[in-house]
Residue frames relative to the residue before (quaternion, step in Angstrom):
aa qw qx qy qz dx dy dz
M 1.0000 0.0000 0.0000 0.0000 0.00 0.00 0.00
R 0.3200 -0.7506 0.5506 0.1763 3.48 -0.88 1.05
L 0.4941 -0.6357 0.5129 0.2978 3.51 -1.21 0.70
N 0.1938 -0.7403 0.6204 0.1715 3.62 -0.80 0.85
K 0.4416 -0.7433 0.4628 0.1958 3.54 -0.51 1.40
R 0.6785 0.4747 -0.3174 0.4621 3.67 0.87 -0.91
L 0.6681 0.5097 -0.3039 0.4488 3.46 0.91 -0.82
A 0.6182 0.5283 -0.3275 0.4811 3.61 1.03 -0.74
I 0.7014 0.4787 -0.2937 0.4388 3.58 0.85 -0.87
E 0.6171 0.5516 -0.3099 0.4679 3.47 1.22 -0.72
S 0.6473 0.5046 -0.3090 0.4806 3.57 1.11 -0.78
I 0.6320 0.5222 -0.3186 0.4757 3.58 0.96 -0.78
I 0.6791 0.4939 -0.2883 0.4602 3.60 0.81 -1.00
L 0.6557 0.5191 -0.2903 0.4650 3.60 0.99 -0.94
S 0.6337 0.5221 -0.3156 0.4756 3.65 1.05 -0.86
L 0.6739 0.4802 -0.2839 0.4844 3.61 0.91 -0.96
L 0.6245 0.4927 -0.3586 0.4885 3.76 0.91 -0.74
L 0.6699 0.4859 -0.3407 0.4463 3.62 0.81 -0.95
T 0.6140 0.5175 -0.3421 0.4881 3.74 0.91 -0.73
L 0.7018 0.4695 -0.2688 0.4635 3.58 0.75 -0.97
G 0.6178 0.5234 -0.3267 0.4875 3.62 1.08 -0.59
I 0.6534 0.5035 -0.3141 0.4699 3.61 0.95 -0.86
I 0.6622 0.4924 -0.3239 0.4627 3.61 1.01 -0.82
C 0.6449 0.5317 -0.3162 0.4488 3.51 0.96 -0.89
W 0.6854 0.5228 -0.2813 0.4217 3.53 0.95 -0.82
Q 0.5768 0.5720 -0.2954 0.5028 3.41 1.43 -0.63
V 0.6487 0.5060 -0.2702 0.5001 3.59 0.96 -1.04
I 0.6633 0.4814 -0.3133 0.4798 3.66 0.81 -0.84
Q 0.6534 0.4808 -0.3494 0.4689 3.58 0.83 -0.69
G 0.6352 0.5426 -0.3198 0.4470 3.59 0.92 -0.80
M 0.6157 0.5375 -0.3090 0.4863 3.58 1.12 -0.86
I 0.6542 0.5161 -0.3055 0.4609 3.58 0.87 -1.05
L 0.6991 0.4765 -0.3012 0.4400 3.57 0.80 -1.08
T 0.6204 0.5467 -0.3076 0.4708 3.54 1.05 -0.82
Y 0.6658 0.5048 -0.2950 0.4635 3.62 0.89 -0.92
R 0.7302 0.3884 -0.2468 0.5050 3.63 0.91 -0.86
Y 0.5403 0.6359 -0.4557 0.3101 3.68 0.93 -0.22
E 0.0339 -0.7858 0.6175 -0.0061 3.51 -0.86 1.10
P 0.2659 -0.7833 0.5274 0.1938 3.68 -0.35 1.05
A 0.4054 -0.6893 0.5584 0.2207 3.51 -1.13 0.86
I 0.1700 -0.8397 0.5127 0.0564 3.63 0.26 1.23
V 0.6193 0.5588 -0.3364 0.4371 3.67 1.13 -0.73
Y 0.7609 0.3503 -0.1840 0.5143 3.63 0.93 -0.76
S 0.4973 0.7004 -0.4161 0.2982 3.60 1.08 -0.16
Y 0.7705 0.3725 -0.1772 0.4860 3.59 1.13 -0.63
S 0.3900 0.7483 -0.4555 0.2837 3.53 1.35 0.28
S 0.7896 0.0973 -0.0697 0.6019 3.54 1.19 -0.61
V 0.3916 -0.7233 0.5095 0.2527 3.58 -0.84 0.99
E 0.5870 0.5924 -0.3656 0.4134 3.60 1.11 -0.86
K 0.6568 0.5103 -0.3291 0.4471 3.62 0.88 -0.93
L 0.6183 0.5581 -0.3500 0.4286 3.54 0.90 -0.85
Q 0.7117 0.5063 -0.2168 0.4360 3.52 0.86 -1.18
S 0.7541 0.4350 -0.1745 0.4600 3.59 0.98 -0.86
T 0.7506 0.3888 -0.2166 0.4884 3.70 1.04 -0.44
V 0.3198 -0.6528 0.6448 0.2362 3.50 -1.49 0.25
A 0.5564 -0.6191 0.4446 0.3308 3.53 -1.07 1.01
F 0.7856 -0.1671 0.1817 0.5673 3.59 0.68 -1.10
G 0.6105 0.5837 -0.4008 0.3548 3.52 -1.30 0.21
T 0.1909 -0.7364 0.6295 0.1577 3.50 -1.45 0.16
V 0.4359 -0.6550 0.5481 0.2837 3.49 -1.31 0.37
V 0.0421 -0.7879 0.6143 0.0104 3.48 -0.77 1.01
R 0.1995 -0.7766 0.5879 0.1075 3.61 -0.71 0.98
A 0.1442 -0.7842 0.6030 0.0254 3.53 -0.59 1.24
D 0.1289 0.7939 -0.5775 0.1397 3.61 0.50 1.18
L 0.7781 -0.4060 0.2489 0.4095 3.47 -1.43 0.17
T 0.6672 0.5064 -0.3257 0.4387 3.62 0.99 -0.79
F 0.6074 0.5365 -0.3495 0.4701 3.58 1.09 -0.67
M 0.6706 0.5159 -0.3061 0.4365 3.61 0.90 -0.97
L 0.6741 0.4981 -0.2947 0.4589 3.51 1.04 -0.98
M 0.6435 0.5063 -0.3351 0.4661 3.63 0.99 -0.77
S 0.6015 0.5475 -0.3337 0.4765 3.63 1.04 -0.72
G 0.6999 0.4570 -0.2753 0.4748 3.54 0.75 -0.94
A 0.6620 0.4798 -0.3490 0.4579 3.64 0.88 -0.72
E 0.6036 0.5274 -0.3811 0.4607 3.67 1.09 -0.69
L 0.6657 0.4973 -0.3431 0.4380 3.63 0.83 -0.92
I 0.6487 0.5054 -0.3109 0.4765 3.69 0.97 -0.82
L 0.6099 0.5485 -0.3202 0.4740 3.59 1.01 -0.89
F 0.6948 0.4498 -0.3113 0.4670 3.60 0.69 -1.11
T 0.6263 0.5207 -0.3477 0.4644 3.73 0.93 -0.83
C 0.6913 0.4361 -0.3311 0.4714 3.65 0.63 -0.77
L 0.6226 0.5211 -0.3540 0.4643 3.75 0.87 -0.74
Y 0.7083 0.4320 -0.3141 0.4616 3.59 0.75 -0.92
Y 0.5719 0.5488 -0.3837 0.4738 3.70 1.01 -0.53
Y 0.6807 0.5104 -0.2994 0.4319 3.59 0.75 -1.04
V 0.6653 0.4898 -0.3034 0.4748 3.60 0.85 -1.09
R 0.6937 0.4818 -0.3045 0.4403 3.67 0.76 -0.94
S 0.6326 0.5297 -0.3325 0.4568 3.59 0.98 -0.80
R 0.6271 0.5532 -0.2997 0.4592 3.60 1.03 -0.98
M 0.6834 0.4933 -0.2916 0.4523 3.52 0.99 -0.98
K 0.6324 0.5509 -0.3109 0.4471 3.48 1.11 -0.77
Q 0.6468 0.5347 -0.2873 0.4618 3.49 1.06 -0.92
R 0.6331 0.5431 -0.2961 0.4654 3.57 1.07 -0.92
K 0.6615 0.5069 -0.2889 0.4713 3.46 0.93 -1.05
A 0.6423 0.5421 -0.3200 0.4373 3.67 0.93 -0.84
H 0.7345 0.4379 -0.2504 0.4540 3.56 1.06 -0.80
L 0.5839 0.5554 -0.3624 0.4682 3.59 1.30 -0.15
């Protein structure tokens, strides 16, 4: 099976655009949540224990090596899957 360069480049570009789109969507969601956040200042000092043991907002994300490798593997897998599906569609179209 020969490698179709045009289709391979299309697969890579689509995968990168999909990744960029997901990142942009997460940034936009964060901006919207930050814009809509209204702290309840009246109730914030009712208990000192609560202030010391909670975080106002946000999550902790660990971007360790395993996470990076899994993300890269997902990107490569999606690229290969897209290439395979498109090449099969092209072969079927050529036979018809």
